[in-house]
Steps between C-alpha positions, in 0.01 A plus 500: 500500500822552696571857607137591430250661731254242630229481760382203701154350489278543808579245769859435384725339758877491510712186535447504879121511466452864599271729301684779320374849416328561169739760363718557195817290511796447271558145380869430564515140374362151536741290703591135429249381763219660295423798726464847349712757685314832518612819673339827603840659560856394586397385848161331454480191280280191496504153346161423343341256258543642147135413429400769756651783292329733257647769276469839665338765286524853634185694423 
């Protein structure tokens, strides 16, 4: 799933416990600690639980 467009499930929190926006993200990788690294662009990235990701299907 790396490098794929994904979206987060409603109520997803990042590694600091803050809710993140439900928006399309790019899955960068899953780090050794088990967090999925997702980014909206080059400046905005989040660490989230990989179980909170869904494939993003553009309609």
